[in-house]
C-alpha positions, 0 to 999 in steps of 0.5 A, a space after each residue: 500499499 502506498 505511503 504518505 511521504 509526509 506522516 508515513 502513514 499508509 494510503 489507499 490506492 489511487 488517492 491523491 490526498 493521504 486520509 491522515 495529514 491531507 497531504 497531496 501526492 504530487 503524482 497520481 502515482 502510488 508512493 512506495 515504502 522506500 521512496 517515501 523513506 528517501 524522500 523523508 532521510 535526504 530532504 533539506 541535507 538530512 543525515 541518515 538519523 534525521 526525520 525532515 517534514 517540509 510539507 505541512 499545515 499548522 492547525 493551532 486550533 484543532 491541536 488545542 481543541 483535541 489536546 483539551 479532549 485528550 486532557 478531559 479523558 485522564 483529568 485525575 492522573 494529569 492534575 495529579 502528575 502535575 501537583 507531583 511536578 510541583 512538588 518534587 523542586 519543593 521536596 528536593 530543595 527543601 530536603 538537600 538544598 544546593 544538591 536537591 537543585 542539581 538533582 531536580 536539573 538532572 531529573 526534570 527533563 525525564 520527569 517532564 516527558 510524562 505528559 507527553 508519553 500519556 498523551 500519546 498513548 491516549 492518541 493511540 487508544 492504548 491504556 493508561 496507568 499513572 505509571 505511564 507518567 514516569 516512563 520517560 525515565 527509560 529514556 534518561 540519557 538523551 533527555 538529559 542531554 537534550 535538556 542541558 544542550 538545549 538549554 545551553 543552546 537557548 540561552 547563548 541564543 537569547 544573549 545574542 539579540 534575543 531572536 536566535 534564542 526564540 528562533 531555537 526555543 520554538 525549533 526545538 518544540 517536538 525534540 523529545 518527542 521524537 526522543 520518545 516516539 521515533 527513539 532518536 538520540 538527543 542531537 538528530 532528536 533536535 535537529 529533526 524538529 528544528 529543521 521541520 518546524 523551520 519549513 513552518 516556523 512563524 506558524 509554530 511560533 504562534 501556536 507556541 505563542 498562544 501556549 504560552 499566552 494560556 499557561 500565563 493566564 493559568 499562572 494569573 489564577 494563583 498558579 491553580 490554573 497551571 493544573 490544567 493548562 500545562 497538561 492541556 497544551 502538552 497534550 496539545 503539543 503531541 497532537 502537533 507531532 502526531 498530525 505533522 509526523 505520525 506517532 510510530 511507536 506502540 510502547 513507551 
């Protein structure tokens, strides 16, 4: 069966548009799995490990709406985990001081991946349990390295007239999901995200800006609103990843 060169999902024979992402085939002839893979890996000078999608639309309203529906499927789990994420640094720093700050820095990346893992499983209609929020620790090293390297590069970018920092902050939107879902190492994940986002950078920027504003609104409600806005927005990012790249992993 033909494979969509954009989202890598199967297309019914004879169709000119992908039923999943709406991508229009360049020709009426079927796109084989081999040619789709070649198209994806060679695009924009990508290396063999990079996954780059060029032709896509950013559907901000759809991502937020669907993300909200995902959040509602597991409100107790999402809210409970968000409370836990808030409490972890308080407890660590209270007990260990500066050592606790270091421990939090080390575990924050894998811990924060929990929202994405659970939302990905919900999209794929897989059963979830509270332990799934900690599945990011199975990818501990690449998530830790992404957290450190990404923070350094973004910080340097902000020092260089701010604009490069904003560019990278938006560009790395999908890096964690590339690590979780496609099992990429931290640098290929960062570059796959950056180079794909670069194709529609302003549209992704608007999406992320709206997410930031939603969370600012949540923070204004004595911070309580963040218990809802953070997991909701993380669900929306997972929906965006699925729409643009397609979720592939069957387990996390």
